[in-house]
N, C-alpha and C positions, 0 to 999 in steps of 0.2 A: 548627529542624533540618530538613535536606533529607529529604523523605519517602523518596526512592529510595536513600539511603545504606545500603549493605549488604543491600538487598532482593534476594532470590534470584528472578531472572526467567528464564523459559524461553521462547525465541522459536523458532518454526518458520519456516523460510524466511529465515534470517539472511544467507545468501549472495546473496540477490536485492537489487534496487535499494532498495526501501523497507525491507526487513529489515536491510540493511546500514547504512543511515542511522539506523534506530532503535537498532540495537546500539551504534553509535558514540555516540549521544546518551545512552543509558543508562550506558555506560561513563563518560562525562563527568560524570554525576550520582552516580557512586560505587556503582552497583548491581553485584551479582555476576551476570553474564549467562552463560547457556548457550544456544548456538544449535544447532538440529538441522535439517539441510537437505541437499539434493543439492549436488554441486559447483556452483560459480558457473555460471549458465546461458549466459554470453557470454564472449568473449575479445576485447578487454579487459573488465574488470569492476570495479565499485567496491570489492568485498570485498578484492581483492588490491591494487589501486592505493592505497587508503587504509589498508592493513594493519589491517583491522578486527579480525582475530582476535587482535591483540597482547594485549589486556587482557580476554579472555573465554575461555570454554570453547567450542570449536567441534567439533561432531560431524557427520560426513558420514553421512547416513542418509535413508531414504525413508519418508515418512509413510504410505505404503501397506503398510509392514511393521509390523504391530501389535506383534509380539513385541519387536522391537528398540526401538520407540518407547516401549512400556510399561516396559521394563527401564531405559532411559536416564532417563525421567522419575522413576521411583521412586528411582534412585540419586542424582539431583541434589537431590530434595526441594524444588522451588520453591514459593514462595508465590503467584506471579503467572505465568500462562501467556498468551502472546500468539501467536495463530495467524495466520501470514501466508503459510505455504507454499501454493502454488497453481500451477496452469497458468493464467497470467494473460492470454492473448492471444485475441482474438475470432477472427481469421482462422485461427490455428493450430487452434482448436477445431473448425473445419469439416473440416479434414484429419485430425484426431486426436480424435474425440469420445470414444472409449473411455478414452483416457488422461486426457482432461479430466475426465470424470465420476469415474473411479477416484481421481484426485488431489483434486478439489475436493469430492466428495461422500463417498466412502469414506475419504479422508484425514481429513476433518473428524470422521467417526464414530470412526475409530481414535484420534484425539487425545482425544476425549471419553471413550472407553473407557479409555485410559491414565490420564486424570485420575481416573476413578472408582477406579482401583487405587492412587492416590497420595494419602495422607492429608494431606500438607502443603499442598495447593493450596487457596487461598481465593478466587482470582479467575481467570476465563477471559475474555479478550477475543478474539472471532473477527472478523477483518477480512474483510469480504466485498467488495461493490462497489456503486456507484450503478446498475450495469446489472442489478441483481437485480429491479428493478421491472417490472411489466407496462407496457410503453411503447406507447401508441397513436399515437405520432408526431404529437401535437398540441402546441400551445404550453402545456405542463403543467409545473408545479413539483411535484416529488415530495416527499411527506411520509412520515414513518416508518410511518404507519398505512395507506398505500396498498398494494394487493395485490402479491404477488410474481408474477414471470413470467419473461420472458427468451426472446427469439426464437431466438438462436443457442445452441449447446451451452455456450459459456463463460458467457453471461449466465444461462441457465437453471440451470446448475450452481450459480451463486452464489445464485439464488433458492432452490434446494434446500437449500443450506447454511444459509440463514436459517431455513427451516422446520425443519430438523434441530436447529438451535440452540434454537428455541422448544420443540420436543418434549423435548429433554434437560433444558432448564431446568425444565419442569414435571414431568417423569417421574423424574429422577434427582438434580438439583441443588437441589431445593427442600426437602430434609430438614432440619428444624429442628436436629437433632443434628449434622448434617454439611453445613451450608449452603455452597454454592459460588455466588458471584455471577457470572453469565454474561451478557455483553452482546455485541451485534454492532455493528460500525462500518462505515458505508457511505460510501465516497468513490471518486472516479475521476479519471482523466486527470491524475494527478500528474506533475509535471515537475521536473527538477533535474539537477545535475551528477552524472555517474557512471552514467547510464542508457545502455545499449547494446542494449536489447531490439529484436527485429524488429517492424516495423509500428508504430512509434511515431514521432511527428513529430520530436522532439529528436534521438534516435539516428539517424534517417534523415538529418537535416540534417548531423550530424557525419560520417556516412559519406560523404555527398556532398562535404563539404569535403575529406576525405582523398583522394577519387578525383578531385578538381578537376572535378566534374561538377555540373550543376544538381540541386537536390532536386526529386523528382517528387511532385507533389501529386495524389492521386487523388479526394479528396472536398473540394474547396476551400470549399464552402458549409456543410459540416457544423459545427454549433455544439457546443462542448465546454466543460464547466465546469473550465477550466484552473486549476490551483493549484500553487504550489511544494510540494514534498514535505514541507517542514517544517510546513506548515499542518495537514494531517491528523495528522501524528505528534504535534504538540503536543496536538491533540484526544484522541488515543489515550492519551497520558500523563495528561491531566486525567481522562479517563474511568476509566482503571485505578485511579487514586488514589481517585476517588469510589467505585468498586466495593469497594475494600479497606476504606474507612472506613465506608461505609453502603450495603452491597450491595443491599438490597431497594429502595432509592430509585433505583438506576441500572441495575439488571439488565433491560435492554430494548434496543431498537435505536436507533441514533443516526446522523444524517447529518452529514457534515463536507464542506462544499463552499464555493466562493468566493461572494462577493457577486454578485448577478445581473448587475451591470454588467461583471463580469470574464469572462462567458461570451462568447467570441469565436469567429469562424470559423477554420477551419484556415488559410485563406489569410491572414487578418489576422496570425496568429501567425508564419507562414512569412515574410511580408513584414517583420515587425518583427525577426525573427532575422537576415534578410538585411541589413537596415540596420545592426544592431548589430555584426555580424561584420565587415562591410567588403566590399571589392571582390571577394574570393575567392568570395563566395556569390551564388547565383542560383536562380531558381525555374523549373520547367517543369510546366505543368498538363496532366494527362492524365485521360481518363475512367477510372472505376474499372477496375482490372485484373482483377477477378473479378465474378461475379454475386452474391456473398455479401451478404446483408443486414447492414447496420450501422445502429444507431440514429443518427438525424440530430439529435436534440434531447434534451439531458439537462440538467436543472437541479434542484438540490436545495433544499428549504426547511430551513434550519439553525437555525431559531428556537429549537428546544429546546436545542441545544448552547450557543447564545449565552446563553440566559437561565438554564439550570440548571447548566452547566459553566463559565460565564464564559469561553467560548472565542470568540475573534474572529480572523479572518484579519488578518495584519499586513502581508504583502507583496502588493501588487497585482500584476497580471500583468506590467506594464512593469518593475517592480522585480525580479520573479522572473526575467524573461528577461535582464535586466542581469546578475544574479548567476550565472545559468547560463552565459552566454557567458564571463564572467570565470573560472568554475571550469574550463571546458574549455580556455581559453587557458592557465591556470596549469598544467594537466596537460600540454599540448603543450609548454610551456616547461620542463618537467622539475622543477617545484617539489615540495616534500615535501607530498604530497596528504593524508596523515593530519593533519598540522598545519594545512594550509589548510582542510580540512573541519571540523576541530574549531573553528577560528576562525569559520567560517561559522555554526555552531550558536550560538556565543557572540553573534555579530552579530545573529542573529535574535532570541535571547532578550532582548537589550538594546534591541531596536527598540520 
């Protein structure tokens, strides 16, 4: 029997890129899904294009509002809570540090407090970021035991969210009479169809195509652990199931990243996208448009997820970029993007 069939799953951030794909995936598995988030952050956006709210409960709300969040969670009575709502952009966090900390730190605390008031919850999965680590800008592969840090407000807020998770796990969710399995998942630089966020390579590429202008590359030599959005989402599903079935074994932090050979420079990815898209695409390299610091080297050691969760990346970077270009072309051609996106999930699972 499918584990997810009829499971009640509460997702924060379901109107965002990753949250939208996870909501659609869980619908395809037969889960009863409720999402809680702000309005979609971009226009266009995956949530509307793929009609993701069709087979789920969608609540527009702010995780900074504890009263509404608590009321919504208690009424739905979920078994599994997946926390994805966040201010997710590094450069935006420099301009809006208060909003970033309020959302990523206090929003996390609010969710945990709402869970404490909801007896039905058995599992919490808090999605943080690979940028939560203290990064010394050396050729380093980060393991789950490495110290938290974060240079910029976004990265630092995700390090804070990790520490908050550890504190709540020990202080409030470790009660034998009412045990709640809490884990954190760290991944970064996910790419996929339906992303239109600011300051991300794939959306920037698509906007340049629409404007019939070259895509501007500001940090061509920066290395990123690129991975298709389905890769970490499969990891999250595996982890949530493990938490539900044997919480004490899995209630800790987990890395979900690509194999080291898939960590490529921004320029490499941009050139590959340009080749796949065709003659309409081109590149323009400029020095960084700001003096803001961004980490130049991020790689994750995912041995634990591979050995203990039986999770392994399926789509290498070249395959991912092929699928992404095909998704955006299908969108531009006016295809039914809910059906197309559901078929993409099926194709990934059959791989």
